[in-house]
C-alpha positions in Angstrom: -5.6 13.6 -24.1 -5.7 9.8 -25.1 -2.9 8.3 -27.2 -2.1 4.8 -28.6 0.9 3.5 -27.2 2.9 0.9 -29.1 6.1 -0.8 -27.2 8.6 -2.6 -29.3 11.1 -4.9 -27.4 13.5 -7.0 -29.1 13.0 -10.1 -27.0 9.3 -9.6 -26.9 6.5 -9.2 -29.5 4.9 -6.0 -29.9 2.1 -5.0 -27.8 -0.2 -2.1 -28.2 -2.2 -0.4 -25.6 -4.5 2.7 -25.0 -3.0 4.9 -22.1 -3.6 7.5 -19.6 -1.0 10.2 -20.4 0.7 10.1 -17.2 4.3 9.0 -17.1 3.7 6.9 -13.9 0.9 5.2 -16.2 3.0 4.5 -19.2 5.6 2.9 -17.1 2.7 0.4 -15.3 1.5 -0.5 -19.0 5.0 -1.7 -19.7 5.7 -3.3 -16.4 1.9 -5.4 -17.2 2.9 -6.0 -21.0 6.6 -7.1 -20.5 6.3 -8.7 -16.9 7.1 -7.1 -13.6 10.6 -9.3 -13.3 11.9 -7.8 -16.7 10.7 -4.3 -16.6 9.5 -3.2 -13.2 7.8 0.2 -13.0 10.0 1.4 -10.0 13.2 0.8 -12.0 12.0 2.3 -15.4 13.3 5.7 -16.7 11.4 7.1 -19.7 13.5 9.2 -21.9 12.2 11.3 -24.6 14.4 13.7 -26.8 17.2 13.2 -24.3 15.1 14.3 -21.2 14.1 11.6 -18.4 10.3 12.2 -18.2 9.2 12.7 -14.2 6.4 10.2 -13.1 4.1 13.0 -12.4 3.9 14.8 -15.7 2.1 13.8 -18.6 3.1 13.0 -22.0 1.2 16.1 -23.4 3.3 18.5 -20.9 6.4 16.9 -22.2 5.3 17.4 -25.7 5.4 13.6 -26.7 3.8 13.5 -30.1 2.0 10.5 -31.6 4.3 8.3 -33.6 7.4 9.2 -31.7 9.1 6.7 -29.3 10.3 6.7 -25.7 13.5 4.9 -24.9 13.5 2.8 -21.6 16.4 2.5 -19.4 16.2 0.4 -16.1 18.1 1.6 -13.2 19.9 -0.5 -10.9 19.2 -0.9 -7.3 22.6 -1.5 -5.4 22.2 -3.7 -2.4 23.4 -1.8 0.6 25.4 -4.3 1.9 27.8 -3.9 -1.6 27.9 -0.2 -0.9 29.1 0.0 2.5 31.6 -2.9 2.4 
């Protein structure tokens, strides 16, 4: 299944890309379009209808419909020194 993906970010213009339906692939496309320093794929959580999508699943298996939207959240990586002090 091939879908068209539109990512809209308040600080950036809209980008359109054709995508592979793997969630990990979507994260890489967002990272490429928005910049690794801003949206690193490893830190992204994609949420659809209140569920966090797993990287090894597909958009189709998560029942993501065309013209719907995903929420992108970034997880913070805590410094080990901060955690242990």
